[in-house]
C-alpha positions as CSV (number, residue, x, y, z in Angstrom):
1,M,180.2,72.7,182.9
2,S,176.6,73.2,182.7
3,G,177.0,75.1,179.5
4,S,178.8,72.2,177.8
5,N,175.5,70.1,177.9
6,S,173.3,72.8,176.3
7,S,172.3,72.7,172.7
8,P,174.1,75.1,170.4
9,P,172.3,78.1,169.4
10,G,170.0,77.5,166.5
11,A,170.0,73.7,166.9
12,G,166.3,73.6,167.1
13,G,165.9,75.7,164.0
14,S,168.4,73.4,162.2
15,R,166.2,70.4,162.9
16,V,163.2,72.2,161.4
17,L,165.1,73.2,158.3
18,D,166.5,69.6,157.9
19,E,162.9,68.2,157.6
20,P,161.8,67.7,153.9
21,L,159.4,70.3,152.4
22,Q,155.8,69.2,152.1
23,L,154.7,70.3,148.5
24,S,151.2,69.9,147.0
25,V,151.5,68.7,143.4
26,H,148.7,69.8,141.0
27,S,148.1,68.1,137.7
28,L,148.5,70.2,134.6
29,P,145.5,70.5,132.3
30,S,145.8,68.3,129.2
31,P,145.8,70.1,125.8
32,Q,143.0,67.8,124.7
33,G,140.7,68.8,127.6
34,A,141.3,72.5,127.0
35,A,140.5,72.0,123.3
36,E,137.2,70.3,124.1
37,R,136.2,73.0,126.5
38,D,137.0,75.7,123.9
39,A,134.9,73.8,121.3
40,R,132.0,73.6,123.7
41,R,132.2,77.3,124.4
42,T,132.4,78.1,120.7
43,A,129.4,75.9,119.9
44,A,127.4,77.5,122.7
45,G,128.2,80.9,121.4
46,R,127.1,80.0,117.9
47,W,123.8,78.7,119.2
48,K,123.2,81.9,121.1
49,M,124.1,84.0,118.1
50,L,121.7,81.9,115.9
51,A,118.9,82.3,118.5
52,V,119.4,86.1,118.4
53,L,119.3,86.1,114.6
54,L,116.1,84.0,114.6
55,V,114.4,86.4,117.1
56,C,115.4,89.4,114.9
57,A,114.3,87.7,111.7
58,A,111.0,86.2,113.1
59,P,108.8,89.1,112.0
60,V,110.1,89.0,108.4
61,L,109.8,85.2,108.2
62,A,106.3,85.4,109.6
63,S,105.4,88.0,107.0
64,Y,106.8,85.9,104.1
65,F,105.0,82.9,105.5
66,T,101.7,84.8,105.7
67,Y,102.0,86.2,102.3
68,Y,103.2,83.2,100.4
69,V,101.8,80.3,102.3
70,V,98.8,81.3,104.4
71,R,97.5,84.2,102.2
72,P,93.9,85.1,102.2
73,E,91.8,82.0,101.2
74,G,89.6,82.1,98.2
75,R,86.4,82.1,100.2
76,R,87.5,85.3,101.9
77,N,88.9,87.1,98.8
78,F,86.8,89.4,96.7
79,G,89.5,89.4,94.0
80,E,90.6,86.3,92.2
81,L,94.1,85.0,93.0
82,I,96.2,84.4,89.9
83,E,98.0,81.0,90.1
84,P,100.7,80.9,89.1
85,Q,101.6,84.5,89.4
86,R,102.7,86.2,86.2
87,P,105.9,88.3,86.4
88,V,106.0,91.7,84.7
89,P,107.4,91.2,81.2
90,A,110.2,93.2,79.5
91,L,107.8,95.6,77.9
92,T,108.4,99.4,77.5
93,G,105.6,101.9,78.0
94,V,105.6,105.5,77.0
95,T,104.5,108.4,79.2
96,L,102.2,111.1,78.0
97,E,105.2,113.3,77.5
98,G,106.8,110.6,75.2
99,R,109.4,109.3,77.7
100,P,110.0,105.5,77.5
101,V,109.6,103.6,80.7
102,P,110.4,99.8,81.0
103,L,107.5,98.2,82.9
104,P,110.0,96.3,85.2
105,E,110.9,99.7,86.6
106,L,107.5,99.8,88.3
107,R,108.5,97.1,90.7
108,G,109.1,98.0,94.3
109,Q,105.5,99.2,94.9
110,W,102.1,97.5,95.0
111,L,100.3,98.5,91.8
112,L,96.5,98.9,91.2
113,V,96.2,98.7,87.5
114,S,93.5,99.6,85.0
115,V,93.6,99.2,81.2
116,A,91.7,101.3,78.7
117,G,92.0,103.3,75.5
118,G,92.9,107.0,75.5
119,Q,89.3,108.1,74.9
120,C,88.4,106.7,78.4
121,G,84.7,106.1,78.5
122,A,82.5,105.9,81.5
123,A,83.9,102.5,82.7
124,C,87.4,103.8,82.4
125,E,86.6,107.0,84.3
126,N,85.0,104.9,87.0
127,H,88.1,102.7,87.4
128,L,90.3,105.8,87.6
129,Y,88.1,107.3,90.2
130,L,88.1,104.1,92.3
131,Q,91.8,103.6,91.9
132,R,92.4,107.1,93.3
133,Q,89.9,106.7,96.2
134,L,91.2,103.3,97.1
135,R,94.8,104.6,97.4
136,E,93.7,107.6,99.4
137,S,91.7,105.4,101.8
138,L,94.8,103.5,102.8
139,G,95.9,106.4,105.0
140,R,99.6,106.1,106.0
141,D,100.0,103.1,103.8
142,K,99.0,104.9,100.6
143,D,102.6,105.4,99.6
144,R,103.0,101.7,99.3
145,L,100.5,101.6,96.4
146,D,100.6,103.2,93.0
147,W,97.6,103.5,90.7
148,V,98.5,102.8,87.1
149,W,96.6,103.4,83.9
150,L,97.9,101.4,81.0
151,V,96.6,103.1,77.8
152,N,96.4,100.4,75.1
153,D,95.9,102.5,72.0
154,L,97.1,105.7,70.4
155,A,94.0,107.7,71.0
156,P,94.7,111.1,72.5
157,I,93.7,111.7,76.1
158,A,91.2,114.5,76.7
159,P,92.9,117.6,78.2
160,A,90.1,117.8,80.9
161,L,91.1,114.3,82.1
162,Q,94.8,114.9,82.4
163,P,94.6,116.8,85.7
164,A,92.6,114.0,87.3
165,V,95.4,111.5,86.6
166,A,98.3,113.8,87.5
167,Q,99.2,111.5,90.5
168,A,98.7,108.3,88.5
169,T,101.3,106.5,86.5
170,V,100.0,106.7,82.9
171,L,101.8,104.7,80.2
172,R,100.9,103.7,76.7
173,V,101.6,100.1,76.1
174,D,101.0,97.9,73.0
175,R,97.7,96.1,73.4
176,Q,98.9,92.7,72.0
177,R,102.1,92.7,74.0
178,L,100.2,93.7,77.2
179,A,98.1,90.5,76.7
180,Q,101.2,88.5,77.4
181,W,101.0,89.7,81.0
182,L,97.4,90.6,82.0
183,A,94.3,88.7,81.0
184,P,90.5,89.2,81.6
185,A,88.2,86.6,83.1
186,A,86.4,84.3,80.6
187,G,84.0,86.2,78.5
188,R,85.3,89.6,79.6
189,Q,87.6,92.3,78.0
190,L,90.9,93.4,79.4
191,D,89.5,96.8,80.4
192,D,86.7,95.3,82.4
193,H,88.8,94.7,85.5
194,L,91.2,96.2,88.0
195,Y,94.4,94.2,88.5
196,L,96.7,94.0,91.5
197,V,100.5,93.6,91.1
198,D,102.8,92.9,94.0
199,P,106.1,94.7,94.7
200,M,108.1,92.0,92.9
201,G,106.2,92.8,89.7
202,N,104.0,89.7,89.8
203,W,100.4,90.1,88.7
204,M,98.6,88.2,91.5
205,M,95.0,89.3,91.7
206,R,92.1,90.3,89.4
207,F,89.0,92.1,90.7
208,P,85.5,91.5,89.3
209,A,84.1,93.5,86.4
210,G,81.6,96.3,87.0
211,L,82.9,97.5,90.3
212,D,80.7,99.9,92.3
213,R,81.3,101.5,95.7
214,E,80.3,98.4,97.6
215,G,82.6,96.3,95.5
216,A,85.4,98.9,96.0
217,A,85.0,98.5,99.8
218,R,85.6,94.7,99.3
219,V,88.6,95.5,97.1
220,K,90.0,97.6,99.9
221,R,89.7,94.7,102.4
222,D,91.7,92.5,100.1
223,I,94.4,95.2,99.7
224,D,94.5,95.8,103.5
225,R,95.1,92.1,104.2
226,L,97.9,91.9,101.6
227,L,99.6,95.1,102.9
228,R,99.5,93.7,106.4
229,A,100.9,90.4,105.3
230,S,103.8,92.1,103.6
231,S,104.4,94.9,106.1
232,S,107.8,93.6,107.4
233,W,109.5,93.4,104.0
234,D,107.6,95.9,101.8
235,Q,108.6,99.5,102.3
236,A,107.0,102.6,100.8
237,G,108.9,103.9,97.7
238,R,111.0,102.2,95.1
239,P,114.8,101.7,95.5
240,A,116.7,104.6,94.2
241,R,118.2,102.6,91.3
242,E,114.7,101.9,90.0
243,R,113.5,105.5,90.1
């Protein structure tokens, strides 16, 4: 019969199914290789984070470098740089109202300091006038500078003078103990100069004796340069804990 020689149904499909499967074998990643890739990614992330931090910190670092390393050179300064700087000592002054104030509490601001007895003669009045004018001339930066009158005796302050120093910090300080911090130029007296103290409490500059308006303009240039050099780390106002 013709049907006896035909292939059974599904015979062709059976031959296909009988052939072995062709499988692609992929190698599994080794634990050591994965660990190396993770380490590289971690290191790259750390370098990127460090780069971001450096970019953010660059203005502050530049400001510190300018203030502590570059700083205005002697030939450009009107004031005399004090080397090494002298930190504010643990002295206590007394306000005109009799309240004790430790001098280290004045840190946190630039200080333009004068020293004179309570009777305040012509040179003293000139210094107080220049201190006030110099501070006001700083414009928006004036709140970064305090003007300070250290009274180094027990003489009473004239009532007419008190309104003029209402915005100043006025403290009575023992003359001999004050000499442990501030000092005049050779052949001069302590009350002949104005003194500049940085926000860390370091006396760092002394201005020449006998200041007039022309000299005051040169004092302002020195102060302007120092304020610019410290602009990224020095803020107006003292920390609340030191008020």
